[in-house]
C-alpha positions, -999 to +999 in steps of 0.1 A: +220+654-802+245+648-773+283+648-777+288+611-773+262+602-800+278+628-823+312+612-818+300+577-824+282+589-857+314+606-868+334+574-866+308+547-874+287+539-905+251+552-898+236+518-908+259+501-883+251+522-852+221+513-831+210+536-803+188+520-776+174+537-745+180+505-726+175+516-691+141+533-699+129+501-719+140+479-691+121+499-667+089+499-689+090+463-696+104+445-665+102+473-639+140+475-632+169+492-649+189+461-640+175+442-670+191+467-695+224+448-699+206+415-711+181+435-730+211+450-750+226+415-753+193+404-769+192+434-792+227+428-804+222+391-809+190+396-830+210+421-851+236+394-859+264+411-838+272+383-814+289+351-825+270+330-800+239+308-804+208+316-785+210+284-766+245+293-754+233+326-740+202+311-723+224+283-710+248+309-694+219+325-677+207+292-663+241+284-651+244+318-633+213+307-614+201+342-604+166+353-615+168+330-645+133+335-659+135+373-654+169+375-672+157+353-700+127+377-704+151+407-706+171+389-735+139+381-752+127+417-749+159+429-766+153+405-795+118+418-799+129+453-798+155+447-825+130+429-847+102+454-842+115+491-840+079+504-835+078+484-803+103+509-788+081+539-795+051+522-782+067+513-749+082+548-744+050+567-751+036+589-722+018+568-696-017+579-709-010+564-743+011+534-732+004+501-749+005+474-722+020+441-733+012+413-708+010+374-709-023+356-705-012+347-669-004+374-644+034+377-636+046+360-604+053+384-577+091+390-573+092+377-538+073+345-546+096+340-576+128+343-555+112+321-527+107+293-553+143+297-563+156+295-528+135+262-523+155+247-550+187+261-539+183+248-504+147+238-489+113+251-482+123+262-446+150+284-462+125+299-486+100+305-459+127+323-438+133+345-467+095+353-471+090+357-434+118+384-430+106+404-460+070+402-448+080+415-414+101+443-427+074+453-452+049+456-424+073+479-404+079+501-435+043+504-442+036+514-405+061+542-408+059+555-444+031+535-462+036+509-489+069+512-508+069+488-538+103+500-550+119+494-517+102+460-513+116+450-547+151+462-538+150+442-505+137+411-522+163+412-549+193+418-526+184+394-498+179+367-525+212+375-538+229+371-505+210+340-496+216+321-528+255+324-527+272+299-550+288+274-529+300+238-538+265+223-535+250+250-558+276+246-584+271+208-583+233+213-586+236+237-615+260+215-634+239+184-628+207+201-637+188+186-669+187+221-684+224+224-683+230+190-699+204+197-726+221+230-735+253+211-740+237+188-763+222+217-783+255+234-787+279+206-795+276+176-819+296+145-823+321+129-798+329+159-776+346+157-742+338+178-712+364+193-688+358+213-657+383+237-642+376+240-605+396+252-574+380+230-546+390+247-512+400+215-496+425+202-522+436+232-543+472+243-541+480+281-537+498+299-565+530+312-549+530+342-572+494+353-568+485+337-535+453+324-551+440+288-554+451+271-586+423+256-607+425+219-613+412+201-645+385+175-640+371+153-667+335+143-675+334+119-647+326+150-626+290+150-639+278+120-617+300+135-589+282+168-593+249+149-591+260+132-560+273+162-543+241+182-550+221+157-529+242+167-499+231+203-499+211+195-467+245+198-449+246+235-458+245+257-426+252+227-404+283+219-385+288+189-407+294+209-439+331+205-447+330+235-471+313+257-444+345+265-426+362+283-453+367+321-451+345+327-482+315+306-468+317+322-433+317+357-449+286+348-470+267+337-440+278+367-421+267+391-448+232+377-447+228+384-410+245+418-411+223+430-440+192+419-421+204+437-390+214+469-409+181+471-427+160+465-395+179+493-377+174+517-407+137+509-410+132+518-374+146+552-383+128+556-416+109+588-424+095+598-458+124+619-468+148+589-463+129+564-485+150+570-516+182+566-496+171+534-481+163+521-515+199+527-525+212+512-493+190+481-498+202+474-532+239+475-525+245+438-523+236+436-560+271+451-566+289+420-552+302+400-581+324+368-587+338+340-568+368+333-546+393+361-544+373+381-569+343+380-547+363+388-516+376+419-532+341+428-544+328+424-508+353+449-496+342+475-521+306+468-511+314+473-474+332+504-479+302+518-499+278+507-473+299+525-446+298+556-467+261+553-473+254+548-435+276+579-427+255+599-452+222+585-435+234+597-401+241+630-416+206+633-428+194+624-395+216+650-378+203+678-403+167+667-396+173+672-359+191+705-362 
């Protein structure tokens, strides 16, 4: 028994402590350890440890707008594992004895799933550009080192995250979506009022103490305004987008192109011994979090980590040439 588990047992009632190898289970069920957090959330919810409704949690996943179906599956897997302890043992058996749990329909390929999300986010041409770039890069990777599913998945997730950045049109689309409104109806009863706290870049004042935009309270009249604004998403990436000139939007567009260029350069140098390193590099955008000043700070950390990883990549190349 490891030290951390021993310490937890010594300070917690045994019947109140639940140990879950979430990363292994996430990999076994959904093919990615990133699902572990929401799997733990589902597990805790099923055990009655979270004072939130299921609809509230699923609504938050929908509002976040990233890999919605996949994240919902992670939450539901957590619930299932809490409800049926034997399931954990079955999933973690050696491969020769693994019990495979599948839906009647084959799961949608990751790239196709994200392309569908991008079509809703912007349009079909945007989704096609995503698919085309991934297809071109996959062909170059295969020509150099053969098929690399883990690398392909990392690229698909990271590029989607960069391309589906949360701008004003996306916030409006998510807040005016029928699923969002239905989730509100499921959580609240009676004569409730909605309020939205937003910091629109064109009208928000700057807090003199923090240097950050101050949020403004908007009433429920914003719902039809959101619906109207969402219809103007076609202005995105055009000179007529009034929001596209802010520092954050310029940065988000630049990150997409820089990521593509970096990956293309690295793939041109790819050798079998560098595949794992490229998987790590490809997934770095997944560390970017938040909005506004929080996102800008997160991007700085991402870029610092990227520079460090690229230096390590060059060191590997130098060692190989020596």
